[in-house]
TIMAR-140888 format. One record per atom (N, C-alpha, C, CB): residue in three letters; residue number from 1; atom name; x, y, z. Coordinates in nm, 3 decimals. Glycine has a CB too. Layout:
BEGIN
NODE marke vexmi rogu       x       y       z
NODE   ALA   NUM   CA       X       Y       Z
...
// end
This chain:
BEGIN
NODE marke vexmi rogu       x       y       z
NODE   MET     1    N   1.505   2.164   0.949
NODE   MET     1   CA   1.428   2.171   0.808
NODE   MET     1    C   1.356   2.051   0.776
NODE   MET     1   CB   1.524   2.195   0.687
NODE   ALA     2    N   1.222   2.056   0.737
NODE   ALA     2   CA   1.134   1.946   0.711
NODE   ALA     2    C   1.144   1.923   0.562
NODE   ALA     2   CB   0.988   1.974   0.759
NODE   ASN     3    N   1.135   1.795   0.531
NODE   ASN     3   CA   1.106   1.758   0.382
NODE   ASN     3    C   0.945   1.774   0.356
NODE   ASN     3   CB   1.157   1.593   0.347
NODE   THR     4    N   0.917   1.752   0.224
NODE   THR     4   CA   0.781   1.759   0.182
NODE   THR     4    C   0.685   1.665   0.256
NODE   THR     4   CB   0.777   1.732   0.042
NODE   GLU     5    N   0.718   1.545   0.281
NODE   GLU     5   CA   0.630   1.455   0.337
NODE   GLU     5    C   0.609   1.495   0.495
NODE   GLU     5   CB   0.687   1.310   0.314
NODE   ALA     6    N   0.727   1.523   0.563
NODE   ALA     6   CA   0.705   1.573   0.713
NODE   ALA     6    C   0.629   1.693   0.717
NODE   ALA     6   CB   0.837   1.603   0.789
NODE   ALA     7    N   0.641   1.791   0.627
NODE   ALA     7   CA   0.573   1.925   0.629
NODE   ALA     7    C   0.424   1.887   0.599
NODE   ALA     7   CB   0.638   2.034   0.516
NODE   LEU     8    N   0.397   1.797   0.512
NODE   LEU     8   CA   0.247   1.771   0.485
NODE   LEU     8    C   0.177   1.694   0.599
NODE   LEU     8   CB   0.228   1.688   0.353
NODE   LYS     9    N   0.254   1.601   0.656
NODE   LYS     9   CA   0.206   1.532   0.773
NODE   LYS     9    C   0.184   1.641   0.896
NODE   LYS     9   CB   0.314   1.415   0.812
NODE   GLU    10    N   0.265   1.722   0.910
NODE   GLU    10   CA   0.245   1.824   1.010
NODE   GLU    10    C   0.113   1.923   0.980
NODE   GLU    10   CB   0.382   1.909   1.018
NODE   ALA    11    N   0.110   1.946   0.852
NODE   ALA    11   CA  -0.006   2.029   0.823
NODE   ALA    11    C  -0.130   1.955   0.850
NODE   ALA    11   CB  -0.005   2.076   0.682
NODE   THR    12    N  -0.137   1.832   0.832
NODE   THR    12   CA  -0.277   1.753   0.877
NODE   THR    12    C  -0.291   1.738   1.010
NODE   THR    12   CB  -0.292   1.612   0.824
NODE   THR    13    N  -0.195   1.786   1.101
NODE   THR    13   CA  -0.216   1.783   1.251
NODE   THR    13    C  -0.287   1.914   1.300
NODE   THR    13   CB  -0.075   1.765   1.327
NODE   ILE    14    N  -0.295   2.020   1.196
NODE   ILE    14   CA  -0.372   2.142   1.231
NODE   ILE    14    C  -0.521   2.106   1.251
NODE   ILE    14   CB  -0.356   2.253   1.117
NODE   GLN    15    N  -0.578   2.160   1.361
NODE   GLN    15   CA  -0.713   2.121   1.388
NODE   GLN    15    C  -0.807   2.144   1.280
NODE   GLN    15   CB  -0.761   2.186   1.501
NODE   GLY    16    N  -0.880   2.051   1.253
NODE   GLY    16   CA  -0.981   2.070   1.148
NODE   GLY    16    C  -0.934   2.020   1.001
NODE   GLY    16   CB  -1.018   2.224   1.144
NODE   ALA    17    N  -0.796   1.986   0.993
NODE   ALA    17   CA  -0.739   1.953   0.866
NODE   ALA    17    C  -0.812   1.833   0.808
NODE   ALA    17   CB  -0.590   1.927   0.880
NODE   ILE    18    N  -0.843   1.850   0.681
NODE   ILE    18   CA  -0.898   1.749   0.575
NODE   ILE    18    C  -0.796   1.674   0.512
NODE   ILE    18   CB  -0.975   1.814   0.465
NODE   GLY    19    N  -0.694   1.771   0.449
NODE   GLY    19   CA  -0.596   1.731   0.365
NODE   GLY    19    C  -0.505   1.837   0.334
NODE   GLY    19   CB  -0.649   1.679   0.253
NODE   ALA    20    N  -0.390   1.808   0.280
NODE   ALA    20   CA  -0.278   1.914   0.255
NODE   ALA    20    C  -0.207   1.875   0.134
NODE   ALA    20   CB  -0.173   1.927   0.375
NODE   ALA    21    N  -0.161   1.952   0.051
NODE   ALA    21   CA  -0.079   1.927  -0.057
NODE   ALA    21    C   0.021   2.028  -0.088
NODE   ALA    21   CB  -0.154   1.906  -0.165
NODE   LEU    22    N   0.141   1.988  -0.148
NODE   LEU    22   CA   0.237   2.085  -0.197
NODE   LEU    22    C   0.231   2.084  -0.347
NODE   LEU    22   CB   0.380   2.055  -0.147
NODE   VAL    23    N   0.216   2.208  -0.408
NODE   VAL    23   CA   0.182   2.203  -0.551
NODE   VAL    23    C   0.275   2.306  -0.620
NODE   VAL    23   CB   0.025   2.236  -0.578
NODE   ASP    24    N   0.321   2.271  -0.744
NODE   ASP    24   CA   0.402   2.335  -0.830
NODE   ASP    24    C   0.296   2.416  -0.916
NODE   ASP    24   CB   0.496   2.233  -0.909
NODE   TYR    25    N   0.291   2.539  -0.898
NODE   TYR    25   CA   0.172   2.611  -0.982
NODE   TYR    25    C   0.220   2.643  -1.124
NODE   TYR    25   CB   0.123   2.756  -0.912
NODE   SER    26    N   0.348   2.609  -1.162
NODE   SER    26   CA   0.377   2.642  -1.294
NODE   SER    26    C   0.323   2.517  -1.380
NODE   SER    26   CB   0.533   2.672  -1.311
NODE   SER    27    N   0.316   2.390  -1.314
NODE   SER    27   CA   0.270   2.286  -1.397
NODE   SER    27    C   0.130   2.229  -1.343
NODE   SER    27   CB   0.381   2.175  -1.404
NODE   GLY    28    N   0.086   2.280  -1.210
NODE   GLY    28   CA  -0.047   2.221  -1.168
NODE   GLY    28    C  -0.022   2.104  -1.102
NODE   GLY    28   CB  -0.143   2.194  -1.280
NODE   MET    29    N   0.092   2.030  -1.089
NODE   MET    29   CA   0.127   1.901  -1.025
NODE   MET    29    C   0.149   1.912  -0.869
NODE   MET    29   CB   0.256   1.846  -1.091
NODE   ALA    30    N   0.069   1.826  -0.810
NODE   ALA    30   CA   0.107   1.799  -0.665
NODE   ALA    30    C   0.221   1.722  -0.646
NODE   ALA    30   CB   0.005   1.734  -0.593
NODE   LEU    31    N   0.315   1.795  -0.570
NODE   LEU    31   CA   0.441   1.713  -0.548
NODE   LEU    31    C   0.436   1.622  -0.423
NODE   LEU    31   CB   0.565   1.807  -0.534
NODE   GLY    32    N   0.328   1.642  -0.353
NODE   GLY    32   CA   0.291   1.557  -0.243
NODE   GLY    32    C   0.151   1.574  -0.193
NODE   GLY    32   CB   0.383   1.578  -0.134
NODE   THR    33    N   0.094   1.481  -0.136
NODE   THR    33   CA  -0.039   1.508  -0.073
NODE   THR    33    C  -0.046   1.406   0.045
NODE   THR    33   CB  -0.166   1.489  -0.179
NODE   VAL    34    N  -0.130   1.453   0.145
NODE   VAL    34   CA  -0.169   1.378   0.265
NODE   VAL    34    C  -0.300   1.408   0.296
NODE   VAL    34   CB  -0.085   1.404   0.381
NODE   GLY    35    N  -0.389   1.310   0.312
NODE   GLY    35   CA  -0.534   1.323   0.354
NODE   GLY    35    C  -0.615   1.313   0.230
NODE   GLY    35   CB  -0.566   1.461   0.431
NODE   GLY    36    N  -0.730   1.390   0.253
NODE   GLY    36   CA  -0.828   1.396   0.149
NODE   GLY    36    C  -0.927   1.288   0.174
NODE   GLY    36   CB  -0.764   1.384   0.011
NODE   GLY    37    N  -0.936   1.195   0.068
NODE   GLY    37   CA  -1.033   1.090   0.060
NODE   GLY    37    C  -1.124   1.094  -0.055
NODE   GLY    37   CB  -1.110   1.090   0.175
NODE   LYS    38    N  -1.228   1.004  -0.048
NODE   LYS    38   CA  -1.318   0.990  -0.147
NODE   LYS    38    C  -1.390   1.107  -0.180
NODE   LYS    38   CB  -1.400   0.895  -0.117
NODE   ASP    39    N  -1.421   1.199  -0.087
NODE   ASP    39   CA  -1.482   1.330  -0.118
NODE   ASP    39    C  -1.400   1.447  -0.150
NODE   ASP    39   CB  -1.560   1.368  -0.015
NODE   MET    40    N  -1.253   1.436  -0.137
NODE   MET    40   CA  -1.170   1.519  -0.171
NODE   MET    40    C  -1.047   1.475  -0.244
NODE   MET    40   CB  -1.145   1.579  -0.070
NODE   ASP    41    N  -1.042   1.489  -0.372
NODE   ASP    41   CA  -0.925   1.428  -0.454
NODE   ASP    41    C  -0.825   1.543  -0.450
NODE   ASP    41   CB  -0.965   1.383  -0.616
NODE   LEU    42    N  -0.709   1.539  -0.373
NODE   LEU    42   CA  -0.623   1.634  -0.362
NODE   LEU    42    C  -0.548   1.666  -0.489
NODE   LEU    42   CB  -0.542   1.601  -0.262
NODE   THR    43    N  -0.526   1.586  -0.576
NODE   THR    43   CA  -0.466   1.595  -0.703
NODE   THR    43    C  -0.545   1.695  -0.798
NODE   THR    43   CB  -0.457   1.454  -0.764
NODE   VAL    44    N  -0.687   1.664  -0.783
NODE   VAL    44   CA  -0.769   1.758  -0.866
NODE   VAL    44    C  -0.771   1.890  -0.802
NODE   VAL    44   CB  -0.914   1.708  -0.885
NODE   ALA    45    N  -0.774   1.895  -0.675
NODE   ALA    45   CA  -0.773   2.024  -0.581
NODE   ALA    45    C  -0.647   2.111  -0.626
NODE   ALA    45   CB  -0.760   1.982  -0.408
NODE   ALA    46    N  -0.532   2.047  -0.644
NODE   ALA    46   CA  -0.401   2.095  -0.671
NODE   ALA    46    C  -0.414   2.152  -0.794
NODE   ALA    46   CB  -0.293   1.996  -0.667
NODE   ALA    47    N  -0.444   2.096  -0.892
NODE   ALA    47   CA  -0.467   2.138  -1.035
NODE   ALA    47    C  -0.559   2.259  -1.051
NODE   ALA    47   CB  -0.527   2.022  -1.115
NODE   GLY    48    N  -0.681   2.247  -0.986
NODE   GLY    48   CA  -0.776   2.360  -0.976
NODE   GLY    48    C  -0.729   2.469  -0.906
NODE   GLY    48   CB  -0.895   2.324  -0.917
NODE   ASN    49    N  -0.666   2.461  -0.796
NODE   ASN    49   CA  -0.633   2.582  -0.722
NODE   ASN    49    C  -0.502   2.650  -0.781
NODE   ASN    49   CB  -0.616   2.547  -0.569
NODE   THR    50    N  -0.439   2.586  -0.873
NODE   THR    50   CA  -0.320   2.644  -0.955
NODE   THR    50    C  -0.388   2.743  -1.042
NODE   THR    50   CB  -0.235   2.530  -1.046
NODE   ASP    51    N  -0.498   2.730  -1.100
NODE   ASP    51   CA  -0.572   2.827  -1.179
NODE   ASP    51    C  -0.600   2.955  -1.098
NODE   ASP    51   CB  -0.703   2.765  -1.230
NODE   VAL    52    N  -0.640   2.927  -0.986
NODE   VAL    52   CA  -0.685   3.039  -0.872
NODE   VAL    52    C  -0.545   3.103  -0.857
NODE   VAL    52   CB  -0.754   2.972  -0.705
NODE   VAL    53    N  -0.434   3.056  -0.827
NODE   VAL    53   CA  -0.310   3.118  -0.798
NODE   VAL    53    C  -0.256   3.196  -0.929
NODE   VAL    53   CB  -0.209   3.007  -0.748
NODE   ARG    54    N  -0.274   3.131  -1.046
NODE   ARG    54   CA  -0.224   3.204  -1.180
NODE   ARG    54    C  -0.319   3.325  -1.197
NODE   ARG    54   CB  -0.230   3.101  -1.323
NODE   ALA    55    N  -0.441   3.318  -1.170
NODE   ALA    55   CA  -0.533   3.429  -1.201
NODE   ALA    55    C  -0.506   3.544  -1.110
NODE   ALA    55   CB  -0.679   3.385  -1.187
NODE   LYS    56    N  -0.478   3.516  -0.972
NODE   LYS    56   CA  -0.447   3.614  -0.880
NODE   LYS    56    C  -0.315   3.699  -0.916
NODE   LYS    56   CB  -0.434   3.546  -0.748
NODE   VAL    57    N  -0.220   3.612  -0.952
NODE   VAL    57   CA  -0.079   3.672  -0.998
NODE   VAL    57    C  -0.094   3.762  -1.126
NODE   VAL    57   CB   0.029   3.550  -1.033
NODE   ARG    58    N  -0.178   3.699  -1.218
NODE   ARG    58   CA  -0.198   3.786  -1.344
NODE   ARG    58    C  -0.272   3.911  -1.318
NODE   ARG    58   CB  -0.274   3.709  -1.452
NODE   THR    59    N  -0.364   3.911  -1.228
NODE   THR    59   CA  -0.446   4.027  -1.184
NODE   THR    59    C  -0.360   4.133  -1.129
NODE   THR    59   CB  -0.548   3.987  -1.080
NODE   MET    60    N  -0.273   4.084  -1.031
NODE   MET    60   CA  -0.174   4.186  -0.951
NODE   MET    60    C  -0.084   4.248  -1.054
NODE   MET    60   CB  -0.077   4.111  -0.833
NODE   GLU    61    N  -0.032   4.161  -1.155
NODE   GLU    61   CA   0.037   4.213  -1.272
NODE   GLU    61    C  -0.026   4.322  -1.339
NODE   GLU    61   CB   0.057   4.115  -1.365
NODE   MET    62    N  -0.147   4.291  -1.383
NODE   MET    62   CA  -0.231   4.388  -1.458
NODE   MET    62    C  -0.261   4.513  -1.374
NODE   MET    62   CB  -0.364   4.321  -1.502
NODE   LEU    63    N  -0.259   4.511  -1.257
NODE   LEU    63   CA  -0.294   4.617  -1.161
NODE   LEU    63    C  -0.163   4.703  -1.125
NODE   LEU    63   CB  -0.359   4.550  -1.028
NODE   GLY    64    N  -0.053   4.642  -1.156
NODE   GLY    64   CA   0.075   4.702  -1.129
NODE   GLY    64    C   0.099   4.699  -0.987
NODE   GLY    64   CB   0.084   4.840  -1.181
NODE   LEU    65    N   0.046   4.600  -0.903
NODE   LEU    65   CA   0.082   4.592  -0.772
NODE   LEU    65    C   0.213   4.520  -0.748
NODE   LEU    65   CB  -0.022   4.531  -0.700
NODE   LYS    66    N   0.301   4.580  -0.674
NODE   LYS    66   CA   0.427   4.523  -0.645
NODE   LYS    66    C   0.444   4.485  -0.509
NODE   LYS    66   CB   0.528   4.607  -0.680
NODE   ASP    67    N   0.356   4.367  -0.484
NODE   ASP    67   CA   0.345   4.312  -0.366
NODE   ASP    67    C   0.342   4.155  -0.386
NODE   ASP    67   CB   0.227   4.369  -0.297
NODE   GLU    68    N   0.358   4.088  -0.270
NODE   GLU    68   CA   0.344   3.939  -0.265
NODE   GLU    68    C   0.220   3.893  -0.213
NODE   GLU    68   CB   0.447   3.879  -0.187
NODE   ILE    69    N   0.176   3.787  -0.260
NODE   ILE    69   CA   0.057   3.711  -0.196
NODE   ILE    69    C   0.116   3.620  -0.098
NODE   ILE    69   CB  -0.032   3.629  -0.302
NODE   GLU    70    N   0.059   3.651   0.031
NODE   GLU    70   CA   0.082   3.554   0.146
NODE   GLU    70    C   0.011   3.426   0.143
NODE   GLU    70   CB   0.046   3.617   0.272
NODE   ASP    71    N  -0.126   3.453   0.141
NODE   ASP    71   CA  -0.219   3.349   0.124
NODE   ASP    71    C  -0.347   3.380   0.065
NODE   ASP    71   CB  -0.241   3.293   0.241
NODE   ILE    72    N  -0.410   3.284   0.013
NODE   ILE    72   CA  -0.556   3.307  -0.054
NODE   ILE    72    C  -0.641   3.217   0.032
NODE   ILE    72   CB  -0.570   3.263  -0.226
NODE   LEU    73    N  -0.757   3.279   0.077
NODE   LEU    73   CA  -0.866   3.199   0.143
NODE   LEU    73    C  -0.992   3.175   0.061
NODE   LEU    73   CB  -0.907   3.267   0.267
NODE   ILE    74    N  -1.032   3.065   0.054
NODE   ILE    74   CA  -1.160   3.029  -0.008
NODE   ILE    74    C  -1.245   2.981   0.088
NODE   ILE    74   CB  -1.149   2.933  -0.114
NODE   THR    75    N  -1.359   3.043   0.113
NODE   THR    75   CA  -1.457   3.001   0.215
NODE   THR    75    C  -1.580   2.930   0.149
NODE   THR    75   CB  -1.504   3.126   0.298
NODE   LEU    76    N  -1.599   2.801   0.185
NODE   LEU    76   CA  -1.720   2.731   0.148
NODE   LEU    76    C  -1.813   2.722   0.256
NODE   LEU    76   CB  -1.694   2.601   0.100
NODE   GLY    77    N  -1.928   2.656   0.224
NODE   GLY    77   CA  -2.032   2.648   0.347
NODE   GLY    77    C  -1.981   2.560   0.457
NODE   GLY    77   CB  -2.177   2.588   0.302
NODE   GLY    78    N  -1.904   2.461   0.430
NODE   GLY    78   CA  -1.854   2.373   0.544
NODE   GLY    78    C  -1.698   2.374   0.543
NODE   GLY    78   CB  -1.910   2.219   0.529
NODE   GLN    79    N  -1.623   2.435   0.459
NODE   GLN    79   CA  -1.477   2.413   0.463
NODE   GLN    79    C  -1.411   2.568   0.432
NODE   GLN    79   CB  -1.430   2.289   0.341
NODE   TYR    80    N  -1.276   2.562   0.475
NODE   TYR    80   CA  -1.193   2.662   0.431
NODE   TYR    80    C  -1.077   2.592   0.356
NODE   TYR    80   CB  -1.146   2.749   0.548
NODE   HIS    81    N  -1.049   2.658   0.249
NODE   HIS    81   CA  -0.934   2.615   0.157
NODE   HIS    81    C  -0.838   2.737   0.168
NODE   HIS    81   CB  -0.984   2.584  -0.008
NODE   LEU    82    N  -0.717   2.700   0.210
NODE   LEU    82   CA  -0.618   2.789   0.239
NODE   LEU    82    C  -0.485   2.759   0.144
NODE   LEU    82   CB  -0.590   2.778   0.392
NODE   ILE    83    N  -0.457   2.866   0.063
NODE   ILE    83   CA  -0.346   2.853  -0.029
NODE   ILE    83    C  -0.233   2.944   0.020
NODE   ILE    83   CB  -0.390   2.889  -0.176
NODE   ARG    84    N  -0.113   2.874   0.053
NODE   ARG    84   CA   0.000   2.972   0.104
NODE   ARG    84    C   0.108   2.952   0.010
NODE   ARG    84   CB   0.053   2.944   0.260
NODE   LEU    85    N   0.143   3.079  -0.073
NODE   LEU    85   CA   0.243   3.083  -0.158
NODE   LEU    85    C   0.379   3.051  -0.091
NODE   LEU    85   CB   0.241   3.210  -0.221
NODE   LEU    86    N   0.459   2.984  -0.125
NODE   LEU    86   CA   0.608   2.971  -0.070
NODE   LEU    86    C   0.700   3.084  -0.110
NODE   LEU    86   CB   0.676   2.838  -0.123
NODE   LYS    87    N   0.785   3.129  -0.027
NODE   LYS    87   CA   0.883   3.225  -0.060
NODE   LYS    87    C   1.029   3.177  -0.022
NODE   LYS    87   CB   0.847   3.355   0.009
NODE   GLY    88    N   1.134   3.224  -0.085
NODE   GLY    88   CA   1.257   3.210  -0.044
NODE   GLY    88    C   1.317   3.074  -0.094
NODE   GLY    88   CB   1.258   3.225   0.098
NODE   ARG    89    N   1.462   3.054  -0.084
NODE   ARG    89   CA   1.520   2.945  -0.088
NODE   ARG    89    C   1.476   2.854  -0.209
NODE   ARG    89   CB   1.503   2.891   0.035
NODE   GLY    90    N   1.471   2.902  -0.331
NODE   GLY    90   CA   1.419   2.831  -0.435
NODE   GLY    90    C   1.279   2.763  -0.435
NODE   GLY    90   CB   1.506   2.743  -0.457
NODE   ASN    91    N   1.190   2.829  -0.353
NODE   ASN    91   CA   1.044   2.777  -0.341
NODE   ASN    91    C   0.952   2.852  -0.431
NODE   ASN    91   CB   0.989   2.790  -0.193
NODE   ASN    92    N   1.015   2.952  -0.518
NODE   ASN    92   CA   0.914   3.020  -0.604
NODE   ASN    92    C   0.841   2.922  -0.695
NODE   ASN    92   CB   0.981   3.128  -0.689
NODE   GLY    93    N   0.715   2.951  -0.713
NODE   GLY    93   CA   0.632   2.868  -0.799
NODE   GLY    93    C   0.562   2.748  -0.719
NODE   GLY    93   CB   0.721   2.813  -0.915
NODE   LEU    94    N   0.576   2.747  -0.590
NODE   LEU    94   CA   0.524   2.638  -0.510
NODE   LEU    94    C   0.408   2.705  -0.416
NODE   LEU    94   CB   0.649   2.564  -0.422
NODE   PHE    95    N   0.314   2.636  -0.389
NODE   PHE    95   CA   0.220   2.673  -0.272
NODE   PHE    95    C   0.174   2.539  -0.193
NODE   PHE    95   CB   0.084   2.754  -0.332
NODE   LEU    96    N   0.156   2.563  -0.057
NODE   LEU    96   CA   0.087   2.476   0.036
NODE   LEU    96    C  -0.065   2.489   0.012
NODE   LEU    96   CB   0.125   2.514   0.185
NODE   TYR    97    N  -0.126   2.381   0.018
NODE   TYR    97   CA  -0.272   2.386   0.005
NODE   TYR    97    C  -0.332   2.313   0.122
NODE   TYR    97   CB  -0.320   2.323  -0.131
NODE   LEU    98    N  -0.427   2.370   0.200
NODE   LEU    98   CA  -0.471   2.317   0.309
NODE   LEU    98    C  -0.620   2.317   0.323
NODE   LEU    98   CB  -0.410   2.378   0.410
NODE   ALA    99    N  -0.694   2.213   0.325
NODE   ALA    99   CA  -0.841   2.196   0.332
NODE   ALA    99    C  -0.876   2.191   0.478
NODE   ALA    99   CB  -0.890   2.065   0.255
NODE   LEU   100    N  -0.966   2.268   0.526
NODE   LEU   100   CA  -0.999   2.249   0.672
NODE   LEU   100    C  -1.159   2.247   0.681
NODE   LEU   100   CB  -0.934   2.374   0.767
NODE   ASP   101    N  -1.207   2.152   0.785
NODE   ASP   101   CA  -1.335   2.154   0.822
NODE   ASP   101    C  -1.368   2.283   0.894
NODE   ASP   101   CB  -1.363   2.040   0.900
NODE   LYS   102    N  -1.466   2.356   0.844
NODE   LYS   102   CA  -1.511   2.495   0.898
NODE   LYS   102    C  -1.542   2.491   1.047
NODE   LYS   102   CB  -1.642   2.545   0.822
NODE   GLU   103    N  -1.615   2.377   1.082
NODE   GLU   103   CA  -1.668   2.367   1.220
NODE   GLU   103    C  -1.558   2.343   1.322
NODE   GLU   103   CB  -1.772   2.255   1.229
NODE   ARG   104    N  -1.448   2.269   1.284
NODE   ARG   104   CA  -1.344   2.223   1.375
NODE   ARG   104    C  -1.235   2.321   1.374
NODE   ARG   104   CB  -1.291   2.086   1.340
NODE   ALA   105    N  -1.211   2.408   1.255
NODE   ALA   105   CA  -1.094   2.481   1.254
NODE   ALA   105    C  -1.091   2.603   1.318
NODE   ALA   105   CB  -1.057   2.502   1.136
NODE   ASN   106    N  -0.978   2.642   1.354
NODE   ASN   106   CA  -0.943   2.793   1.392
NODE   ASN   106    C  -0.866   2.860   1.281
NODE   ASN   106   CB  -0.853   2.803   1.528
NODE   LEU   107    N  -0.927   2.931   1.204
NODE   LEU   107   CA  -0.857   2.989   1.084
NODE   LEU   107    C  -0.733   3.066   1.111
NODE   LEU   107   CB  -0.946   3.079   1.012
NODE   ALA   108    N  -0.743   3.147   1.211
NODE   ALA   108   CA  -0.623   3.231   1.256
NODE   ALA   108    C  -0.505   3.136   1.295
NODE   ALA   108   CB  -0.662   3.327   1.384
NODE   MET   109    N  -0.535   3.031   1.368
NODE   MET   109   CA  -0.421   2.939   1.425
NODE   MET   109    C  -0.382   2.855   1.297
NODE   MET   109   CB  -0.474   2.834   1.561
NODE   ALA   110    N  -0.463   2.812   1.204
NODE   ALA   110   CA  -0.427   2.739   1.085
NODE   ALA   110    C  -0.331   2.826   1.003
NODE   ALA   110   CB  -0.554   2.700   1.003
NODE   ARG   111    N  -0.355   2.956   0.981
NODE   ARG   111   CA  -0.271   3.030   0.914
NODE   ARG   111    C  -0.142   3.060   0.964
NODE   ARG   111   CB  -0.327   3.131   0.890
NODE   HIS   112    N  -0.135   3.076   1.091
NODE   HIS   112   CA  -0.017   3.077   1.182
NODE   HIS   112    C   0.070   2.955   1.169
NODE   HIS   112   CB  -0.061   3.088   1.325
NODE   GLN   113    N  -0.010   2.839   1.181
NODE   GLN   113   CA   0.079   2.707   1.178
NODE   GLN   113    C   0.120   2.686   1.027
NODE   GLN   113   CB  -0.009   2.565   1.238
NODE   LEU   114    N   0.051   2.720   0.930
NODE   LEU   114   CA   0.086   2.692   0.793
NODE   LEU   114    C   0.208   2.786   0.764
NODE   LEU   114   CB  -0.039   2.717   0.692
NODE   LYS   115    N   0.220   2.903   0.814
NODE   LYS   115   CA   0.338   2.981   0.807
NODE   LYS   115    C   0.461   2.930   0.862
NODE   LYS   115   CB   0.316   3.097   0.864
NODE   LYS   116    N   0.438   2.869   0.972
NODE   LYS   116   CA   0.552   2.809   1.049
NODE   LYS   116    C   0.601   2.682   0.972
NODE   LYS   116   CB   0.505   2.770   1.202
NODE   ILE   117    N   0.514   2.605   0.916
NODE   ILE   117   CA   0.547   2.500   0.822
NODE   ILE   117    C   0.627   2.549   0.692
NODE   ILE   117   CB   0.415   2.433   0.779
NODE   GLU   118    N   0.583   2.647   0.654
NODE   GLU   118   CA   0.646   2.701   0.534
NODE   GLU   118    C   0.796   2.732   0.564
NODE   GLU   118   CB   0.569   2.832   0.484
NODE   ASN   119    N   0.816   2.799   0.695
NODE   ASN   119   CA   0.956   2.846   0.725
NODE   ASN   119    C   1.042   2.733   0.742
NODE   ASN   119   CB   0.964   2.933   0.849
NODE   GLU   120    N   0.980   2.613   0.784
NODE   GLU   120   CA   1.074   2.499   0.815
NODE   GLU   120    C   1.087   2.410   0.696
NODE   GLU   120   CB   1.024   2.415   0.936
NODE   LEU   121    N   1.008   2.426   0.583
NODE   LEU   121   CA   1.010   2.329   0.474
NODE   LEU   121    C   1.125   2.352   0.388
NODE   LEU   121   CB   0.885   2.333   0.393
NODE   GLU   122    N   1.187   2.246   0.338
NODE   GLU   122   CA   1.308   2.239   0.266
NODE   GLU   122    C   1.268   2.159   0.150
NODE   GLU   122   CB   1.427   2.179   0.345
NODE   VAL   123    N   1.251   2.214   0.026
NODE   VAL   123   CA   1.214   2.158  -0.096
NODE   VAL   123    C   1.348   2.119  -0.188
NODE   VAL   123   CB   1.118   2.263  -0.167
// end
């Protein structure tokens, strides 16, 4: 089992990774961040993506969908932003956020690796 720091470091080894965060979407707070930089403030990204997750959860409730969100993909001109909601063992209300450089990333592999990191994460 990996702790938050180890899981986020592993996430940044994903090809094309710019930065990663573990976020509590009930508060919008980043529980940990790795990477980012002057062009990407991961604390701001965590808070903003919390709104995305909340909106999707609310929409699913209004539609009466009895399903779970695996991940949410936001595609920008030069980046992918991947949000993976965590499940199991007290992880409800948390998501992994991964920003990827679109030209260097393999989206299918990134999703696969993020799922693996989720399964090994112990919060």
